[in-house]
BALUM-423506 format. One line per field, with one value per residue (C-alpha): residue number from 1; z, x, y; residue in one letter. Coordinates in nm, 2 decimals. Last residue first. Example, Ala and Ser with C-alpha at 12.3 -4.5 7.8 and 13.67 -1.06 7.14 Angstrom:
# residues 2
i = c(2, 1)
zz = c(0.71, 0.78)
xx = c(1.37, 1.23)
yy = c(-0.11, -0.45)
aa = c(S, A)
//
This chain:
# residues 447
i = c(447, 446, 445, 444, 443, 442, 441, 440, 439, 438, 437, 436, 435, 434, 433, 432, 431, 430, 429, 428, 427, 426, 425, 424, 423, 422, 421, 420, 419, 418, 417, 416, 415, 414, 413, 412, 411, 410, 409, 408, 407, 406, 405, 404, 403, 402, 401, 400, 399, 398, 397, 396, 395, 394, 393, 392, 391, 390, 389, 388, 387, 386, 385, 384, 383, 382, 381, 380, 379, 378, 377, 376, 375, 374, 373, 372, 371, 370, 369, 368, 367, 366, 365, 364, 363, 362, 361, 360, 359, 358, 357, 356, 355, 354, 353, 352, 351, 350, 349, 348, 347, 346, 345, 344, 343, 342, 341, 340, 339, 338, 337, 336, 335, 334, 333, 332, 331, 330, 329, 328, 327, 326, 325, 324, 323, 322, 321, 320, 319, 318, 317, 316, 315, 314, 313, 312, 311, 310, 309, 308, 307, 306, 305, 304, 303, 302, 301, 300, 299, 298, 297, 296, 295, 294, 293, 292, 291, 290, 289, 288, 287, 286, 285, 284, 283, 282, 281, 280, 279, 278, 277, 276, 275, 274, 273, 272, 271, 270, 269, 268, 267, 266, 265, 264, 263, 262, 261, 260, 259, 258, 257, 256, 255, 254, 253, 252, 251, 250, 249, 248, 247, 246, 245, 244, 243, 242, 241, 240, 239, 238, 237, 236, 235, 234, 233, 232, 231, 230, 229, 228, 227, 226, 225, 224, 223, 222, 221, 220, 219, 218, 217, 216, 215, 214, 213, 212, 211, 210, 209, 208, 207, 206, 205, 204, 203, 202, 201, 200, 199, 198, 197, 196, 195, 194, 193, 192, 191, 190, 189, 188, 187, 186, 185, 184, 183, 182, 181, 180, 179, 178, 177, 176, 175, 174, 173, 172, 171, 170, 169, 168, 167, 166, 165, 164, 163, 162, 161, 160, 159, 158, 157, 156, 155, 154, 153, 152, 151, 150, 149, 148, 147, 146, 145, 144, 143, 142, 141, 140, 139, 138, 137, 136, 135, 134, 133, 132, 131, 130, 129, 128, 127, 126, 125, 124, 123, 122, 121, 120, 119, 118, 117, 116, 115, 114, 113, 112, 111, 110, 109, 108, 107, 106, 105, 104, 103, 102, 101, 100, 99, 98, 97, 96, 95, 94, 93, 92, 91, 90, 89, 88, 87, 86, 85, 84, 83, 82, 81, 80, 79, 78, 77, 76, 75, 74, 73, 72, 71, 70, 69, 68, 67, 66, 65, 64, 63, 62, 61, 60, 59, 58, 57, 56, 55, 54, 53, 52, 51, 50, 49, 48, 47, 46, 45, 44, 43, 42, 41, 40, 39, 38, 37, 36, 35, 34, 33, 32, 31, 30, 29, 28, 27, 26, 25, 24, 23, 22, 21, 20, 19, 18, 17, 16, 15, 14, 13, 12, 11, 10, 9, 8, 7, 6, 5, 4, 3, 2, 1)
zz = c(1.46, 1.16, 1.28, 1.38, 1.07, 0.84, 0.91, 0.93, 0.60, 0.47, 0.55, 0.45, 0.10, 0.07, 0.19, -0.07, -0.34, -0.28, -0.29, -0.57, -0.81, -1.12, -0.98, -0.84, -0.53, -0.44, -0.10, -0.10, 0.22, 0.32, 0.51, 0.21, -0.13, -0.23, -0.14, 0.02, -0.22, -0.18, -0.60, -0.61, -0.89, -1.04, -1.20, -1.21, -0.87, -0.68, -0.33, -0.36, -0.40, -0.10, 0.12, 0.00, 0.07, 0.44, 0.51, 0.45, 0.66, 0.92, 0.84, 0.83, 0.64, 0.40, 0.71, 0.65, 1.01, 1.27, 1.17, 0.92, 0.75, 0.49, 0.19, 0.04, -0.34, -0.49, -0.83, -1.04, -1.32, -1.60, -1.86, -2.20, -2.46, -2.26, -2.45, -2.79, -2.67, -2.36, -2.49, -2.74, -3.15, -3.42, -3.46, -3.58, -3.31, -3.03, -3.11, -3.15, -2.79, -2.64, -2.78, -2.66, -2.31, -2.29, -2.42, -2.12, -1.83, -1.93, -1.82, -1.86, -2.23, -2.42, -2.75, -2.97, -2.63, -2.54, -2.19, -2.00, -1.58, -1.50, -1.23, -1.44, -1.49, -1.86, -2.20, -2.54, -2.77, -2.74, -2.88, -2.57, -2.40, -2.46, -2.33, -2.05, -1.89, -1.95, -1.74, -1.48, -1.50, -1.46, -1.14, -1.02, -1.10, -1.51, -1.74, -2.08, -2.26, -2.59, -2.89, -3.20, -3.10, -2.88, -2.69, -2.60, -2.47, -2.25, -2.13, -2.07, -1.84, -1.65, -1.49, -1.43, -1.18, -1.22, -1.43, -1.82, -2.15, -2.47, -2.75, -3.11, -3.05, -3.21, -3.29, -3.54, -3.82, -3.79, -3.69, -3.45, -3.31, -3.24, -3.06, -2.84, -2.77, -2.67, -2.44, -2.29, -2.16, -2.07, -1.84, -1.71, -1.60, -1.72, -1.51, -1.57, -1.60, -1.85, -2.11, -2.02, -1.78, -1.78, -1.49, -1.59, -1.50, -1.50, -1.41, -1.10, -0.84, -1.05, -1.39, -1.44, -1.79, -1.85, -2.17, -2.45, -2.20, -2.09, -1.82, -1.55, -1.64, -1.70, -1.41, -1.15, -1.33, -1.28, -0.87, -0.84, -0.98, -0.65, -0.71, -1.04, -0.91, -0.68, -0.34, -0.22, -0.45, -0.42, -0.15, 0.05, -0.15, -0.28, -0.60, -0.77, -1.10, -0.95, -1.19, -1.59, -1.83, -2.17, -2.51, -2.75, -3.00, -3.00, -2.86, -2.55, -2.50, -2.43, -2.23, -1.99, -1.89, -1.89, -1.63, -1.35, -1.44, -1.20, -0.95, -0.81, -0.89, -1.28, -1.35, -1.69, -1.81, -2.20, -2.45, -2.84, -3.09, -3.20, -3.15, -3.44, -3.68, -3.97, -3.78, -3.50, -3.12, -3.03, -3.16, -2.88, -2.60, -2.78, -2.80, -2.45, -2.31, -2.48, -2.37, -2.05, -2.02, -2.14, -1.86, -1.77, -1.45, -1.37, -1.11, -1.11, -1.02, -0.82, -1.04, -0.87, -0.54, -0.55, -0.60, -0.26, -0.39, -0.05, 0.14, 0.09, 0.31, 0.29, 0.36, 0.04, -0.19, -0.10, -0.16, -0.50, -0.56, -0.50, -0.72, -0.98, -0.92, -0.89, -1.27, -1.29, -1.46, -1.81, -1.95, -2.21, -1.95, -1.67, -1.43, -1.07, -0.86, -0.53, -0.29, -0.10, 0.16, 0.32, 0.06, -0.01, -0.27, -0.57, -0.72, -0.40, -0.64, -0.67, -1.06, -1.05, -1.43, -1.48, -1.71, -1.96, -2.34, -2.29, -2.49, -2.29, -1.97, -2.10, -2.14, -1.87, -1.67, -1.90, -1.81, -1.44, -1.48, -1.38, -1.16, -1.15, -1.45, -1.25, -1.48, -1.20, -1.33, -1.17, -0.99, -0.65, -0.44, -0.71, -0.73, -0.35, -0.31, -0.56, -0.39, -0.10, -0.27, -0.44, -0.14, 0.11, -0.12, -0.22, 0.05, 0.01, -0.29, -0.64, -0.82, -0.90, -1.15, -1.12, -1.46, -1.43, -1.63, -1.61, -1.82, -2.03, -1.92, -1.89, -1.59, -1.34, -1.31, -0.98, -0.81, -0.88, -0.76, -0.43, -0.42, -0.48, -0.30, 0.02, -0.01, -0.03, 0.31, 0.52, 0.35, 0.45, 0.32, 0.46, 0.75, 0.86, 0.65, 0.43, 0.51, 0.27, -0.06, -0.24, -0.59, -0.74, -0.62, -0.34, -0.25, 0.08, 0.22, -0.06, -0.01)
xx = c(-1.44, -1.54, -1.83, -2.10, -2.05, -2.03, -2.34, -2.54, -2.35, -2.52, -2.87, -2.84, -2.75, -3.01, -3.24, -3.21, -3.15, -3.53, -3.60, -3.42, -3.61, -3.44, -3.10, -2.73, -2.58, -2.24, -2.07, -1.74, -1.57, -1.36, -0.95, -0.80, -0.63, -0.72, -1.09, -1.26, -1.47, -1.84, -2.03, -2.41, -2.62, -2.91, -3.25, -3.11, -3.18, -3.20, -3.33, -3.04, -2.79, -2.90, -2.92, -2.56, -2.42, -2.57, -2.38, -2.09, -2.12, -2.20, -1.93, -1.65, -1.34, -1.55, -1.48, -1.12, -0.99, -0.93, -1.09, -1.40, -1.53, -1.81, -1.89, -2.21, -2.26, -2.62, -2.75, -3.08, -3.04, -2.92, -3.10, -2.92, -2.83, -2.80, -2.50, -2.54, -2.88, -2.78, -2.47, -2.60, -2.65, -2.42, -2.30, -1.95, -1.90, -2.00, -1.82, -1.49, -1.59, -1.66, -1.32, -1.17, -1.30, -1.11, -0.78, -0.79, -0.93, -0.61, -0.66, -0.33, -0.22, -0.25, -0.30, -0.43, -0.58, -0.81, -0.84, -1.11, -1.12, -1.42, -1.57, -1.76, -1.41, -1.27, -1.20, -1.13, -0.88, -0.96, -0.66, -0.73, -0.38, -0.37, -0.75, -0.69, -0.37, -0.58, -0.87, -0.67, -0.46, -0.78, -0.85, -1.17, -1.14, -1.23, -1.55, -1.58, -1.86, -2.03, -2.11, -2.39, -2.60, -2.83, -2.54, -2.36, -2.70, -2.74, -2.44, -2.42, -2.74, -2.59, -2.37, -1.99, -1.85, -1.76, -1.49, -1.49, -1.35, -1.55, -1.66, -1.53, -1.21, -1.11, -1.35, -1.15, -1.44, -1.60, -1.93, -1.78, -1.51, -1.86, -2.05, -1.76, -1.70, -2.05, -2.07, -1.77, -1.86, -2.23, -2.03, -1.85, -2.10, -2.28, -2.44, -2.68, -2.57, -2.86, -2.56, -2.44, -2.23, -1.85, -1.67, -1.33, -1.03, -0.62, -0.65, -0.42, -0.60, -0.99, -1.08, -1.43, -1.59, -1.87, -2.05, -2.21, -2.21, -2.50, -2.29, -2.48, -2.62, -2.24, -2.16, -2.37, -2.30, -1.92, -1.95, -2.20, -1.94, -1.75, -1.55, -1.52, -1.32, -1.45, -1.54, -1.16, -1.06, -0.70, -0.78, -0.45, -0.13, -0.29, -0.40, -0.64, -0.72, -0.96, -1.27, -1.23, -1.48, -1.28, -1.39, -1.29, -1.04, -0.80, -0.58, -0.81, -0.89, -0.54, -0.45, -0.77, -0.61, -0.23, -0.27, -0.50, -0.40, -0.24, -0.47, -0.67, -0.99, -0.96, -1.29, -1.30, -1.67, -1.65, -1.83, -1.82, -1.75, -1.43, -1.37, -1.15, -1.10, -0.88, -0.70, -0.94, -0.80, -0.51, -0.28, -0.39, -0.25, 0.06, 0.10, 0.04, 0.25, 0.53, 0.43, 0.45, 0.76, 0.99, 1.19, 1.27, 1.38, 1.74, 1.93, 2.18, 2.29, 2.57, 2.82, 3.12, 3.02, 2.97, 2.60, 2.41, 2.16, 2.32, 2.12, 1.82, 1.85, 1.51, 1.20, 1.22, 1.34, 1.05, 0.80, 0.99, 0.95, 0.55, 0.52, 0.67, 0.43, 0.11, 0.22, 0.33, 0.14, 0.24, 0.44, 0.64, 0.97, 0.74, 0.47, 0.47, 0.24, 0.29, 0.05, -0.05, -0.31, -0.38, -0.48, -0.79, -0.79, -0.92, -0.57, -0.36, -0.05, 0.32, 0.35, 0.65, 0.80, 1.06, 1.30, 1.33, 1.32, 1.21, 0.87, 0.82, 0.86, 0.69, 0.34, 0.37, 0.44, 0.13, -0.13, -0.06, -0.08, 0.23, 0.26, 0.69, 0.87, 1.15, 1.39, 1.62, 1.94, 1.96, 2.31, 2.08, 2.17, 2.02, 1.68, 1.64, 1.74, 1.44, 1.21, 1.31, 1.31, 0.93, 0.78, 0.81, 0.75, 0.50, 0.32, 0.17, -0.04, 0.02, 0.01, 0.34, 0.56, 0.90, 1.10, 1.36, 1.70, 1.95, 2.27, 2.35, 2.51, 2.17, 1.91, 1.86, 1.47, 1.46, 1.77, 1.54, 1.22, 1.40, 1.60, 1.32, 1.06, 1.29, 1.33, 0.98, 0.92, 1.15, 0.98, 0.66, 0.32, 0.35, 0.32, 0.22, 0.38, 0.12, -0.21, -0.20, -0.16, 0.12, 0.00, -0.34, -0.52, -0.33, 0.09, 0.25, 0.16, 0.13, -0.02)
yy = c(0.62, 0.49, 0.28, 0.54, 0.78, 0.55, 0.39, 0.74, 0.78, 0.48, 0.55, 0.90, 0.81, 0.57, 0.82, 1.09, 0.76, 0.72, 1.04, 1.17, 0.87, 0.78, 0.62, 0.71, 0.67, 0.87, 0.80, 0.94, 0.87, 1.11, 1.15, 1.35, 1.30, 0.98, 0.97, 0.64, 0.49, 0.41, 0.42, 0.27, 0.27, 0.31, 0.13, -0.25, -0.31, 0.01, -0.17, -0.45, -0.21, -0.03, -0.30, -0.39, -0.08, -0.09, -0.41, -0.32, -0.06, -0.29, -0.56, -0.23, -0.25, 0.00, 0.24, 0.28, 0.25, 0.56, 0.87, 0.97, 1.27, 1.17, 1.31, 1.25, 1.29, 1.22, 1.18, 1.21, 1.06, 1.36, 1.51, 1.52, 1.75, 2.08, 2.14, 2.32, 2.50, 2.60, 2.75, 2.93, 2.80, 2.95, 2.58, 2.63, 2.96, 2.74, 2.43, 2.58, 2.71, 2.40, 2.28, 2.55, 2.49, 2.19, 2.31, 2.55, 2.30, 2.06, 1.73, 1.54, 1.44, 1.65, 1.77, 1.46, 1.30, 1.57, 1.47, 1.67, 1.67, 1.83, 1.69, 1.40, 1.33, 1.29, 1.10, 1.18, 1.00, 0.66, 0.36, 0.11, 0.12, 0.50, 0.57, 0.33, 0.52, 0.84, 0.74, 0.64, 0.90, 1.13, 1.00, 0.75, 0.40, 0.31, 0.35, 0.27, 0.45, 0.36, 0.59, 0.58, 0.84, 0.73, 0.50, 0.83, 0.99, 0.63, 0.64, 0.99, 0.94, 0.66, 0.93, 0.94, 0.90, 0.52, 0.69, 0.82, 0.69, 0.82, 0.61, 0.44, 0.46, 0.75, 1.06, 1.26, 1.24, 1.55, 1.48, 1.20, 1.46, 1.71, 1.44, 1.33, 1.70, 1.75, 1.47, 1.51, 1.84, 1.72, 1.45, 1.75, 1.92, 2.26, 2.49, 2.72, 3.13, 3.19, 3.20, 2.87, 2.73, 2.58, 2.37, 2.32, 2.11, 2.06, 2.45, 2.44, 2.63, 2.50, 2.67, 2.81, 2.91, 3.15, 3.13, 3.41, 3.69, 3.94, 4.11, 4.04, 3.72, 3.56, 3.69, 3.60, 3.24, 3.30, 3.41, 3.06, 2.84, 2.72, 2.44, 2.54, 2.88, 3.06, 3.13, 3.07, 2.83, 3.01, 3.31, 3.27, 3.31, 3.64, 3.54, 3.83, 3.67, 3.48, 3.71, 3.78, 3.95, 3.83, 3.99, 3.74, 3.73, 3.46, 3.69, 3.78, 3.37, 3.27, 3.61, 3.52, 3.21, 3.25, 3.54, 3.36, 3.01, 2.92, 2.96, 3.30, 3.11, 3.13, 3.21, 3.36, 3.53, 3.48, 3.75, 3.58, 3.83, 3.77, 3.43, 3.37, 3.09, 3.05, 2.74, 2.53, 2.62, 2.31, 2.56, 2.84, 2.60, 2.55, 2.93, 3.04, 2.71, 2.85, 3.20, 3.16, 2.96, 3.25, 3.31, 2.94, 2.99, 2.83, 2.51, 2.36, 1.96, 1.86, 1.63, 1.78, 1.79, 1.44, 1.27, 1.19, 0.87, 0.68, 0.99, 0.77, 0.45, 0.36, 0.48, 0.75, 0.48, 0.26, 0.56, 0.64, 0.25, 0.28, 0.59, 0.39, 0.09, 0.31, 0.47, 0.79, 1.08, 1.13, 1.43, 1.22, 1.24, 1.10, 1.33, 1.38, 1.56, 1.74, 1.88, 2.13, 2.25, 2.58, 2.76, 2.55, 2.28, 2.24, 2.16, 2.05, 2.18, 2.16, 2.04, 1.85, 1.71, 1.43, 1.35, 1.64, 1.67, 2.08, 2.00, 1.69, 1.84, 2.17, 2.02, 1.85, 2.19, 2.33, 2.08, 2.17, 2.58, 2.78, 2.99, 2.97, 2.79, 2.66, 2.43, 2.22, 2.03, 1.65, 1.55, 1.38, 1.66, 1.90, 1.75, 1.73, 2.13, 2.17, 1.98, 2.20, 2.53, 2.48, 2.38, 2.64, 2.96, 2.64, 2.72, 3.09, 2.89, 3.04, 2.71, 2.54, 2.45, 2.20, 2.12, 1.82, 1.74, 1.49, 1.58, 1.25, 0.91, 0.72, 0.68, 0.90, 0.92, 0.67, 0.91, 1.21, 1.09, 0.96, 1.30, 1.54, 1.34, 1.34, 1.75, 1.74, 1.53, 1.75, 2.04, 1.91, 1.85, 1.49, 1.56, 1.90, 2.21, 2.22, 2.01, 1.74, 1.60, 1.34, 1.26, 1.23, 1.00, 0.90, 0.88, 0.93, 0.60, 0.35, 0.01)
aa = c(X, X, X, X, X, X, X, X, X, X, X, X, X, X, X, X, X, X, X, X, X, X, X, X, X, X, X, X, X, X, X, X, X, X, X, X, X, X, X, X, X, X, X, X, X, X, X, X, X, X, X, X, X, X, X, X, X, X, X, X, X, X, X, X, X, X, X, X, X, X, X, X, X, X, X, X, X, X, X, X, X, X, X, X, X, X, X, X, X, X, X, X, X, X, X, X, X, X, X, X, X, X, X, X, X, X, X, X, X, X, X, X, X, X, X, X, X, X, X, X, X, X, X, X, X, X, X, X, X, X, X, X, X, X, X, X, X, X, X, X, X, X, X, X, X, X, X, X, X, X, X, X, X, X, X, X, X, X, X, X, X, X, X, X, X, X, X, X, X, X, X, X, X, X, X, X, X, X, X, X, X, X, X, X, X, X, X, X, X, X, X, X, X, X, X, X, X, X, X, X, X, X, X, X, X, X, X, X, X, X, X, X, X, X, X, X, X, X, X, X, X, X, X, X, X, X, X, X, X, X, X, X, X, X, X, X, X, X, X, X, X, X, X, X, X, X, X, X, X, X, X, X, X, X, X, X, X, X, X, X, X, X, X, X, X, X, X, X, X, X, X, X, X, X, X, X, X, X, X, X, X, X, X, X, X, X, X, X, X, X, X, X, X, X, X, X, X, X, X, X, X, X, X, X, X, X, X, X, X, X, X, X, X, X, X, X, X, X, X, X, X, X, X, X, X, X, X, X, X, X, X, X, X, X, X, X, X, X, X, X, X, X, X, X, X, X, X, X, X, X, X, X, X, X, X, X, X, X, X, X, X, X, X, X, X, X, X, X, X, X, X, X, X, X, X, X, X, X, X, X, X, X, X, X, X, X, X, X, X, X, X, X, X, X, X, X, X, X, X, X, X, X, X, X, X, X, X, X, X, X, X, X, X, X, X, X, X, X, X, X, X, X, X, X, X, X, X, X, X, X, X, X, X, X, X, X, X, X, X, X, X, X, X, X, X, X, X)
//
């Protein structure tokens, strides 16, 4: 079992384990040593979001990599997908993003990418953990072979040009009014610049980071401000990114939220029409709504499900020839362009459909009615509630009651001490009761 790595890298409250400077130093040493293969000069790209604790984690990681002989390229505040892209572009051996994604400012995290910009496998993460737990000082290099650190001044410009090339050539966003919420996070400069350079009129919120306000009443997890601004300004669309800009949520011209499932459906349908969709369908996780599956079937496509986590979606896509996949939460992976979720690239795909069809977003995106779905997060201490017989009994009871007319999905969060209870069915009242019953049992046994 992994102890440091969760669903999406290492994550926790800043300055407490596992997010301390000491562990960040060891992660740098262990990951660096793992990827030191060959006689070439090894490189790692390090980016971060706008959290105050980034100033603690970044130099600790840098010291760890330098200590084992790896050169460090610092790119500063940068979206997670930008770090993946730059790692590949710079022919680096490893990429690191310092971010806790959609979490509050007091949390932070470390995400690792391999040389082609893919998140590490469970097996590689286990190897890195073993190095951290072992005699890690044996990996230290001699004084003459220490790594060097430098800043890449044009990192932002490189990513901006890369993203703009994912938008159709000879197309413009002129005449499109967009509300863009950057969550006071990593895309606070890049996001507005990209849309403006493509011709859009951009109304921004969440573009004044202080180190403390990332994801605070803004961004994809708090889209109310975006919706209000869309209505206020009569915008065509609202786009809300999260703290590291690897996911998005949009709203239509009426301020109605459109989640990742509908975005996947719109993109898949459009690519099918263009003849560019690969695999004959879409890859999503077990959290995606049953209505997405039925809609795709109605247009001759299928849905393949994976475990929760965009890296599992990405892996399945690569291994089985799909180029569109993602999560209900708004991680959208366009494998023709990117190796991980990219909120800005995904937004441009929706905007491309908007300007091509010349229809309002409400008509383009509201293409199916989701099945009622409830998600409850129950915080726990002590043992994993899923190991308890009482909790399992409650889950089986709910599954029997729903039968084939719904789904029960219970999982332990990979980033927080939470049990996530998701129930889906045709009757809202029924699933509310069933989810509440399971939550009560979890609260009783997880102490």
